[in-house]
MARLUMNU-132519 format. One record per atom (N, C-alpha, C, O, CB): atom name; x, y, z; residue number from 1. Coordinates in steps of 0.05 Angstrom, whole numbers. Last residue first. Glycine has a CB too. Example, Ala and Ser with C-alpha at 12.3 -4.5 7.8 and 13.67 -1.06 7.14 Angstrom:
residues 2
<"N"; <257; -45; 142>; 2>,
<"CA"; <273; -21; 143>; 2>,
<"C"; <258; 1; 157>; 2>,
<"O"; <268; 23; 161>; 2>,
<"CB"; <282; -12; 114>; 2>,
<"N"; <264; -114; 156>; 1>,
<"CA"; <246; -90; 156>; 1>,
<"C"; <264; -66; 156>; 1>,
<"O"; <285; -66; 169>; 1>,
<"CB"; <226; -89; 181>; 1>,
//
This chain:
residues 89
<"N"; <2622; 2627; 2031>; 89>,
<"CA"; <2597; 2639; 2045>; 89>,
<"C"; <2578; 2615; 2047>; 89>,
<"O"; <2556; 2618; 2057>; 89>,
<"CB"; <2583; 2664; 2029>; 89>,
<"N"; <2687; 2614; 2049>; 88>,
<"CA"; <2672; 2609; 2030>; 88>,
<"C"; <2650; 2618; 2048>; 88>,
<"O"; <2652; 2618; 2073>; 88>,
<"CB"; <2674; 2581; 2017>; 88>,
<"N"; <2749; 2645; 2042>; 87>,
<"CA"; <2727; 2643; 2064>; 87>,
<"C"; <2705; 2640; 2039>; 87>,
<"O"; <2704; 2654; 2019>; 87>,
<"CB"; <2722; 2673; 2090>; 87>,
<"N"; <2816; 2625; 2027>; 86>,
<"CA"; <2789; 2633; 2018>; 86>,
<"C"; <2762; 2627; 2040>; 86>,
<"O"; <2758; 2606; 2051>; 86>,
<"CB"; <2785; 2615; 1989>; 86>,
<"N"; <2878; 2631; 2047>; 85>,
<"CA"; <2848; 2618; 2051>; 85>,
<"C"; <2828; 2634; 2036>; 85>,
<"O"; <2828; 2658; 2037>; 85>,
<"CB"; <2839; 2618; 2083>; 85>,
<"N"; <2929; 2652; 2021>; 84>,
<"CA"; <2928; 2629; 2037>; 84>,
<"C"; <2906; 2619; 2052>; 84>,
<"O"; <2909; 2601; 2068>; 84>,
<"CB"; <2944; 2631; 2052>; 84>,
<"N"; <2960; 2688; 1973>; 83>,
<"CA"; <2932; 2680; 1977>; 83>,
<"C"; <2933; 2658; 1995>; 83>,
<"O"; <2939; 2638; 1982>; 83>,
<"CB"; <2918; 2674; 1951>; 83>,
<"N"; <3009; 2700; 1945>; 82>,
<"CA"; <3009; 2697; 1983>; 82>,
<"C"; <2981; 2701; 1991>; 82>,
<"O"; <2976; 2715; 2011>; 82>,
<"CB"; <3028; 2723; 2001>; 82>,
<"N"; <3009; 2684; 1892>; 81>,
<"CA"; <3020; 2675; 1906>; 81>,
<"C"; <3017; 2678; 1941>; 81>,
<"O"; <3022; 2661; 1957>; 81>,
<"CB"; <3037; 2681; 1895>; 81>,
<"N"; <2982; 2733; 1871>; 80>,
<"CA"; <2964; 2714; 1872>; 80>,
<"C"; <2979; 2689; 1889>; 80>,
<"O"; <2964; 2673; 1901>; 80>,
<"CB"; <2955; 2708; 1842>; 80>,
<"N"; <3008; 2789; 1908>; 79>,
<"CA"; <3011; 2769; 1885>; 79>,
<"C"; <2993; 2745; 1893>; 79>,
<"O"; <2990; 2737; 1917>; 79>,
<"CB"; <3042; 2759; 1881>; 79>,
<"N"; <2961; 2849; 1914>; 78>,
<"CA"; <2976; 2826; 1933>; 78>,
<"C"; <2975; 2804; 1913>; 78>,
<"O"; <2954; 2797; 1902>; 78>,
<"CB"; <2960; 2818; 1965>; 78>,
<"N"; <2940; 2914; 1934>; 77>,
<"CA"; <2944; 2893; 1913>; 77>,
<"C"; <2964; 2866; 1921>; 77>,
<"O"; <2983; 2870; 1937>; 77>,
<"CB"; <2957; 2909; 1888>; 77>,
<"N"; <2905; 2967; 1949>; 76>,
<"CA"; <2922; 2953; 1957>; 76>,
<"C"; <2926; 2929; 1933>; 76>,
<"O"; <2910; 2929; 1914>; 76>,
<"CB"; <2914; 2946; 1986>; 76>,
<"N"; <2908; 3044; 1935>; 75>,
<"CA"; <2905; 3020; 1927>; 75>,
<"C"; <2914; 2997; 1942>; 75>,
<"O"; <2936; 3003; 1952>; 75>,
<"CB"; <2913; 3020; 1906>; 75>,
<"N"; <2889; 3104; 1950>; 74>,
<"CA"; <2908; 3087; 1959>; 74>,
<"C"; <2896; 3057; 1948>; 74>,
<"O"; <2873; 3051; 1955>; 74>,
<"CB"; <2913; 3090; 1993>; 74>,
<"N"; <2888; 3170; 1924>; 73>,
<"CA"; <2873; 3149; 1927>; 73>,
<"C"; <2895; 3126; 1931>; 73>,
<"O"; <2917; 3127; 1918>; 73>,
<"CB"; <2853; 3145; 1904>; 73>,
<"N"; <2908; 3214; 1899>; 72>,
<"CA"; <2908; 3211; 1924>; 72>,
<"C"; <2892; 3196; 1931>; 72>,
<"O"; <2876; 3206; 1947>; 72>,
<"CB"; <2906; 3228; 1936>; 72>,
<"N"; <2929; 3192; 1852>; 71>,
<"CA"; <2914; 3208; 1858>; 71>,
<"C"; <2899; 3213; 1885>; 71>,
<"O"; <2875; 3215; 1885>; 71>,
<"CB"; <2903; 3205; 1842>; 71>,
<"N"; <2955; 3126; 1877>; 70>,
<"CA"; <2945; 3146; 1852>; 70>,
<"C"; <2918; 3160; 1853>; 70>,
<"O"; <2896; 3150; 1855>; 70>,
<"CB"; <2943; 3129; 1825>; 70>,
<"N"; <2990; 3089; 1914>; 69>,
<"CA"; <2979; 3112; 1911>; 69>,
<"C"; <2973; 3129; 1883>; 69>,
<"O"; <2990; 3143; 1872>; 69>,
<"CB"; <2994; 3124; 1925>; 69>,
<"N"; <2989; 3023; 1931>; 68>,
<"CA"; <2999; 3039; 1911>; 68>,
<"C"; <2983; 3065; 1915>; 68>,
<"O"; <2959; 3061; 1919>; 68>,
<"CB"; <2997; 3025; 1883>; 68>,
<"N"; <3014; 2979; 1980>; 67>,
<"CA"; <3004; 2996; 1977>; 67>,
<"C"; <3015; 3017; 1948>; 67>,
<"O"; <3038; 3023; 1943>; 67>,
<"CB"; <3004; 3003; 2003>; 67>,
<"N"; <3017; 2906; 1980>; 66>,
<"CA"; <3035; 2935; 1972>; 66>,
<"C"; <3008; 2951; 1972>; 66>,
<"O"; <2986; 2941; 1966>; 66>,
<"CB"; <3057; 2937; 1938>; 66>,
<"N"; <3025; 2853; 2025>; 65>,
<"CA"; <3005; 2877; 2014>; 65>,
<"C"; <3019; 2897; 2006>; 65>,
<"O"; <3034; 2909; 2023>; 65>,
<"CB"; <2985; 2889; 2034>; 65>,
<"N"; <3059; 2822; 2046>; 64>,
<"CA"; <3064; 2818; 2019>; 64>,
<"C"; <3042; 2843; 2009>; 64>,
<"O"; <3044; 2851; 1986>; 64>,
<"CB"; <3058; 2783; 2007>; 64>,
<"N"; <3055; 2817; 2110>; 63>,
<"CA"; <3080; 2833; 2095>; 63>,
<"C"; <3077; 2835; 2062>; 63>,
<"O"; <3094; 2849; 2051>; 63>,
<"CB"; <3112; 2817; 2102>; 63>,
<"N"; <3009; 2781; 2108>; 62>,
<"CA"; <3005; 2820; 2113>; 62>,
<"C"; <3033; 2827; 2102>; 62>,
<"O"; <3034; 2844; 2084>; 62>,
<"CB"; <3001; 2834; 2155>; 62>,
<"N"; <2983; 2743; 2059>; 61>,
<"CA"; <3004; 2747; 2077>; 61>,
<"C"; <3005; 2774; 2081>; 61>,
<"O"; <3003; 2790; 2063>; 61>,
<"CB"; <3029; 2736; 2069>; 61>,
<"N"; <2908; 2732; 2068>; 60>,
<"CA"; <2931; 2740; 2052>; 60>,
<"C"; <2956; 2744; 2071>; 60>,
<"O"; <2952; 2746; 2096>; 60>,
<"CB"; <2925; 2768; 2036>; 60>,
<"N"; <2847; 2709; 2065>; 59>,
<"CA"; <2867; 2716; 2083>; 59>,
<"C"; <2894; 2712; 2063>; 59>,
<"O"; <2899; 2693; 2048>; 59>,
<"CB"; <2866; 2697; 2113>; 59>,
<"N"; <2782; 2732; 2037>; 58>,
<"CA"; <2802; 2716; 2038>; 58>,
<"C"; <2822; 2727; 2060>; 58>,
<"O"; <2818; 2749; 2072>; 58>,
<"CB"; <2812; 2714; 2011>; 58>,
<"N"; <2717; 2739; 2010>; 57>,
<"CA"; <2739; 2745; 2035>; 57>,
<"C"; <2758; 2727; 2035>; 57>,
<"O"; <2750; 2703; 2032>; 57>,
<"CB"; <2730; 2745; 2064>; 57>,
<"N"; <2706; 2755; 1939>; 56>,
<"CA"; <2694; 2748; 1966>; 56>,
<"C"; <2723; 2749; 1990>; 56>,
<"O"; <2745; 2758; 1984>; 56>,
<"CB"; <2677; 2712; 1964>; 56>,
<"N"; <2744; 2719; 1885>; 55>,
<"CA"; <2724; 2739; 1895>; 55>,
<"C"; <2713; 2735; 1927>; 55>,
<"O"; <2713; 2713; 1937>; 55>,
<"CB"; <2699; 2737; 1875>; 55>,
<"N"; <2780; 2698; 1827>; 54>,
<"CA"; <2779; 2696; 1864>; 54>,
<"C"; <2754; 2717; 1864>; 54>,
<"O"; <2747; 2729; 1844>; 54>,
<"CB"; <2814; 2709; 1886>; 54>,
<"N"; <2792; 2655; 1781>; 53>,
<"CA"; <2784; 2679; 1782>; 53>,
<"C"; <2770; 2683; 1818>; 53>,
<"O"; <2751; 2669; 1827>; 53>,
<"CB"; <2763; 2683; 1753>; 53>,
<"N"; <2850; 2624; 1767>; 52>,
<"CA"; <2822; 2618; 1775>; 52>,
<"C"; <2820; 2657; 1779>; 52>,
<"O"; <2836; 2676; 1780>; 52>,
<"CB"; <2818; 2592; 1810>; 52>,
<"N"; <2904; 2635; 1768>; 51>,
<"CA"; <2891; 2607; 1764>; 51>,
<"C"; <2864; 2604; 1765>; 51>,
<"O"; <2854; 2581; 1764>; 51>,
<"CB"; <2901; 2588; 1782>; 51>,
<"N"; <2911; 2699; 1729>; 50>,
<"CA"; <2910; 2687; 1754>; 50>,
<"C"; <2897; 2656; 1750>; 50>,
<"O"; <2881; 2652; 1732>; 50>,
<"CB"; <2893; 2707; 1775>; 50>,
<"N"; <2910; 2735; 1683>; 49>,
<"CA"; <2923; 2711; 1686>; 49>,
<"C"; <2929; 2691; 1711>; 49>,
<"O"; <2945; 2672; 1713>; 49>,
<"CB"; <2943; 2718; 1677>; 49>,
<"N"; <2877; 2775; 1697>; 48>,
<"CA"; <2857; 2752; 1679>; 48>,
<"C"; <2881; 2722; 1681>; 48>,
<"O"; <2875; 2698; 1680>; 48>,
<"CB"; <2850; 2766; 1634>; 48>,
<"N"; <2878; 2789; 1761>; 47>,
<"CA"; <2882; 2799; 1737>; 47>,
<"C"; <2874; 2771; 1722>; 47>,
<"O"; <2866; 2751; 1733>; 47>,
<"CB"; <2913; 2812; 1732>; 47>,
<"N"; <2818; 2806; 1805>; 46>,
<"CA"; <2837; 2792; 1794>; 46>,
<"C"; <2847; 2801; 1767>; 46>,
<"O"; <2834; 2816; 1752>; 46>,
<"CB"; <2829; 2768; 1793>; 46>,
<"N"; <2781; 2852; 1848>; 45>,
<"CA"; <2788; 2846; 1824>; 45>,
<"C"; <2810; 2827; 1824>; 45>,
<"O"; <2826; 2830; 1843>; 45>,
<"CB"; <2793; 2868; 1810>; 45>,
<"N"; <2772; 2855; 1903>; 44>,
<"CA"; <2758; 2865; 1895>; 44>,
<"C"; <2761; 2863; 1861>; 44>,
<"O"; <2743; 2871; 1847>; 44>,
<"CB"; <2758; 2888; 1908>; 44>,
<"N"; <2769; 2811; 1963>; 43>,
<"CA"; <2784; 2811; 1933>; 43>,
<"C"; <2760; 2830; 1919>; 43>,
<"O"; <2736; 2825; 1920>; 43>,
<"CB"; <2789; 2775; 1915>; 43>,
<"N"; <2782; 2838; 2023>; 42>,
<"CA"; <2759; 2830; 2007>; 42>,
<"C"; <2766; 2830; 1975>; 42>,
<"O"; <2768; 2851; 1964>; 42>,
<"CB"; <2733; 2850; 2015>; 42>,
<"N"; <2822; 2802; 2079>; 41>,
<"CA"; <2818; 2827; 2053>; 41>,
<"C"; <2792; 2819; 2040>; 41>,
<"O"; <2782; 2797; 2044>; 41>,
<"CB"; <2844; 2828; 2027>; 41>,
<"N"; <2856; 2787; 2137>; 40>,
<"CA"; <2831; 2788; 2128>; 40>,
<"C"; <2828; 2816; 2103>; 40>,
<"O"; <2832; 2840; 2107>; 40>,
<"CB"; <2810; 2791; 2157>; 40>,
<"N"; <2920; 2785; 2139>; 39>,
<"CA"; <2903; 2798; 2143>; 39>,
<"C"; <2879; 2787; 2126>; 39>,
<"O"; <2883; 2780; 2102>; 39>,
<"CB"; <2911; 2822; 2142>; 39>,
<"N"; <2973; 2749; 2182>; 38>,
<"CA"; <2960; 2753; 2157>; 38>,
<"C"; <2936; 2770; 2166>; 38>,
<"O"; <2930; 2772; 2190>; 38>,
<"CB"; <2952; 2726; 2141>; 38>,
<"N"; <3013; 2761; 2227>; 37>,
<"CA"; <3025; 2754; 2197>; 37>,
<"C"; <3006; 2754; 2180>; 37>,
<"O"; <3014; 2759; 2158>; 37>,
<"CB"; <3038; 2727; 2193>; 37>,
<"N"; <3001; 2827; 2256>; 36>,
<"CA"; <2991; 2803; 2252>; 36>,
<"C"; <3001; 2789; 2225>; 36>,
<"O"; <2998; 2801; 2204>; 36>,
<"CB"; <2964; 2805; 2254>; 36>,
<"N"; <3037; 2871; 2290>; 35>,
<"CA"; <3032; 2867; 2256>; 35>,
<"C"; <3019; 2837; 2251>; 35>,
<"O"; <3036; 2822; 2240>; 35>,
<"CB"; <3066; 2870; 2235>; 35>,
<"N"; <3058; 2920; 2324>; 34>,
<"CA"; <3043; 2894; 2333>; 34>,
<"C"; <3024; 2886; 2300>; 34>,
<"O"; <3003; 2896; 2291>; 34>,
<"CB"; <3016; 2903; 2369>; 34>,
<"N"; <3107; 2959; 2338>; 33>,
<"CA"; <3099; 2945; 2313>; 33>,
<"C"; <3085; 2917; 2321>; 33>,
<"O"; <3098; 2897; 2325>; 33>,
<"CB"; <3124; 2941; 2294>; 33>,
<"N"; <3092; 3017; 2376>; 32>,
<"CA"; <3096; 2995; 2379>; 32>,
<"C"; <3085; 2977; 2349>; 32>,
<"O"; <3062; 2979; 2340>; 32>,
<"CB"; <3083; 2991; 2406>; 32>,
<"N"; <3124; 3085; 2366>; 31>,
<"CA"; <3106; 3064; 2359>; 31>,
<"C"; <3101; 3033; 2356>; 31>,
<"O"; <3107; 3023; 2334>; 31>,
<"CB"; <3104; 3070; 2343>; 31>,
<"N"; <3148; 3136; 2400>; 30>,
<"CA"; <3152; 3108; 2397>; 30>,
<"C"; <3121; 3099; 2393>; 30>,
<"O"; <3102; 3102; 2408>; 30>,
<"CB"; <3169; 3094; 2424>; 30>,
<"N"; <3141; 3188; 2409>; 29>,
<"CA"; <3150; 3181; 2385>; 29>,
<"C"; <3147; 3151; 2372>; 29>,
<"O"; <3145; 3143; 2348>; 29>,
<"CB"; <3175; 3187; 2388>; 29>,
<"N"; <3153; 3199; 2467>; 28>,
<"CA"; <3125; 3202; 2446>; 28>,
<"C"; <3125; 3190; 2418>; 28>,
<"O"; <3104; 3183; 2409>; 28>,
<"CB"; <3119; 3234; 2439>; 28>,
<"N"; <3184; 3150; 2491>; 27>,
<"CA"; <3188; 3168; 2481>; 27>,
<"C"; <3156; 3166; 2467>; 27>,
<"O"; <3142; 3148; 2459>; 27>,
<"CB"; <3215; 3168; 2468>; 27>,
<"N"; <3155; 3114; 2556>; 26>,
<"CA"; <3173; 3118; 2528>; 26>,
<"C"; <3171; 3141; 2514>; 26>,
<"O"; <3154; 3157; 2523>; 26>,
<"CB"; <3168; 3097; 2508>; 26>,
<"N"; <3155; 3085; 2616>; 25>,
<"CA"; <3155; 3113; 2603>; 25>,
<"C"; <3168; 3113; 2577>; 25>,
<"O"; <3192; 3111; 2577>; 25>,
<"CB"; <3170; 3133; 2620>; 25>,
<"N"; <3111; 3036; 2636>; 24>,
<"CA"; <3132; 3054; 2626>; 24>,
<"C"; <3138; 3074; 2616>; 24>,
<"O"; <3120; 3083; 2603>; 24>,
<"CB"; <3141; 3048; 2617>; 24>,
<"N"; <3059; 3026; 2634>; 23>,
<"CA"; <3073; 3030; 2662>; 23>,
<"C"; <3106; 3040; 2658>; 23>,
<"O"; <3120; 3050; 2676>; 23>,
<"CB"; <3073; 2998; 2678>; 23>,
<"N"; <3009; 3040; 2597>; 22>,
<"CA"; <3029; 3022; 2605>; 22>,
<"C"; <3045; 3042; 2621>; 22>,
<"O"; <3043; 3067; 2621>; 22>,
<"CB"; <3046; 3006; 2580>; 22>,
<"N"; <2941; 3026; 2563>; 21>,
<"CA"; <2964; 3042; 2580>; 21>,
<"C"; <2986; 3025; 2596>; 21>,
<"O"; <2982; 3003; 2606>; 21>,
<"CB"; <2949; 3061; 2602>; 21>,
<"N"; <2929; 3021; 2497>; 20>,
<"CA"; <2932; 3010; 2522>; 20>,
<"C"; <2958; 3022; 2544>; 20>,
<"O"; <2983; 3025; 2541>; 20>,
<"CB"; <2936; 2979; 2515>; 20>,
<"N"; <2878; 3038; 2452>; 19>,
<"CA"; <2908; 3047; 2466>; 19>,
<"C"; <2908; 3036; 2489>; 19>,
<"O"; <2889; 3040; 2504>; 19>,
<"CB"; <2914; 3077; 2471>; 19>,
<"N"; <2852; 3002; 2399>; 18>,
<"CA"; <2848; 3018; 2424>; 18>,
<"C"; <2878; 3021; 2441>; 18>,
<"O"; <2897; 3006; 2439>; 18>,
<"CB"; <2824; 3002; 2444>; 18>,
<"N"; <2843; 3010; 2333>; 17>,
<"CA"; <2861; 2997; 2349>; 17>,
<"C"; <2858; 3014; 2380>; 17>,
<"O"; <2861; 3038; 2381>; 17>,
<"CB"; <2893; 2998; 2334>; 17>,
<"N"; <2800; 2999; 2281>; 16>,
<"CA"; <2808; 3018; 2302>; 16>,
<"C"; <2825; 3002; 2329>; 16>,
<"O"; <2815; 2984; 2341>; 16>,
<"CB"; <2779; 3033; 2312>; 16>,
<"N"; <2811; 2980; 2217>; 15>,
<"CA"; <2809; 2973; 2245>; 15>,
<"C"; <2819; 2988; 2264>; 15>,
<"O"; <2843; 2992; 2266>; 15>,
<"CB"; <2818; 2950; 2250>; 15>,
<"N"; <2780; 2971; 2151>; 14>,
<"CA"; <2794; 2992; 2178>; 14>,
<"C"; <2786; 2983; 2194>; 14>,
<"O"; <2762; 2977; 2196>; 14>,
<"CB"; <2790; 3021; 2184>; 14>,
<"N"; <2796; 2917; 2109>; 13>,
<"CA"; <2775; 2934; 2132>; 13>,
<"C"; <2791; 2957; 2146>; 13>,
<"O"; <2815; 2955; 2150>; 13>,
<"CB"; <2762; 2913; 2160>; 13>,
<"N"; <2822; 2920; 2046>; 12>,
<"CA"; <2826; 2918; 2075>; 12>,
<"C"; <2808; 2933; 2094>; 12>,
<"O"; <2805; 2957; 2095>; 12>,
<"CB"; <2851; 2927; 2080>; 12>,
<"N"; <2813; 2901; 1984>; 11>,
<"CA"; <2804; 2917; 2008>; 11>,
<"C"; <2812; 2910; 2028>; 11>,
<"O"; <2810; 2885; 2030>; 11>,
<"CB"; <2779; 2919; 2013>; 11>,
<"N"; <2853; 2886; 1930>; 10>,
<"CA"; <2843; 2882; 1952>; 10>,
<"C"; <2839; 2900; 1964>; 10>,
<"O"; <2854; 2919; 1961>; 10>,
<"CB"; <2854; 2869; 1964>; 10>,
<"N"; <2873; 2852; 1872>; 9>,
<"CA"; <2864; 2880; 1878>; 9>,
<"C"; <2849; 2872; 1902>; 9>,
<"O"; <2833; 2853; 1900>; 9>,
<"CB"; <2846; 2896; 1854>; 9>,
<"N"; <2923; 2813; 1856>; 8>,
<"CA"; <2889; 2814; 1866>; 8>,
<"C"; <2890; 2845; 1875>; 8>,
<"O"; <2910; 2857; 1883>; 8>,
<"CB"; <2877; 2788; 1897>; 8>,
<"N"; <2966; 2787; 1790>; 7>,
<"CA"; <2962; 2797; 1828>; 7>,
<"C"; <2925; 2803; 1834>; 7>,
<"O"; <2907; 2797; 1818>; 7>,
<"CB"; <2985; 2841; 1836>; 7>,
<"N"; <2984; 2770; 1749>; 6>,
<"CA"; <2967; 2751; 1769>; 6>,
<"C"; <2971; 2757; 1803>; 6>,
<"O"; <2974; 2745; 1825>; 6>,
<"CB"; <2978; 2719; 1762>; 6>,
<"N"; <2991; 2816; 1718>; 5>,
<"CA"; <3012; 2801; 1723>; 5>,
<"C"; <3001; 2782; 1757>; 5>,
<"O"; <3010; 2784; 1779>; 5>,
<"CB"; <3043; 2825; 1725>; 5>,
<"N"; <2941; 2863; 1739>; 4>,
<"CA"; <2953; 2845; 1721>; 4>,
<"C"; <2982; 2825; 1731>; 4>,
<"O"; <2989; 2825; 1754>; 4>,
<"CB"; <2960; 2864; 1696>; 4>,
<"N"; <2885; 2893; 1762>; 3>,
<"CA"; <2910; 2887; 1768>; 3>,
<"C"; <2922; 2864; 1742>; 3>,
<"O"; <2906; 2852; 1728>; 3>,
<"CB"; <2910; 2874; 1798>; 3>,
<"N"; <2847; 2941; 1742>; 2>,
<"CA"; <2851; 2921; 1735>; 2>,
<"C"; <2880; 2915; 1742>; 2>,
<"O"; <2898; 2927; 1730>; 2>,
<"CB"; <2842; 2920; 1711>; 2>,
<"N"; <2802; 3003; 1764>; 1>,
<"CA"; <2827; 2989; 1766>; 1>,
<"C"; <2830; 2961; 1763>; 1>,
<"O"; <2818; 2948; 1780>; 1>,
<"CB"; <2835; 2995; 1789>; 1>,
//
């Protein structure tokens, strides 16, 4: 996959969430929305028209990560504008 139009192809780490016991009775269908504002990702590929060729780990705005499903595979892309922090090795 090669992203275009100033987008980055990213990989998100799989994070297992532990269940917390609650003293309230909630419907079984209730799912709390605890989403962090920023997510750590690994940059896999950059569009050719990005300001620079990014690689490695970075933080992006979580709500701006787009999921694209192609042939039962899910790809994650984010616009270069929502890249907020590059982690240097």
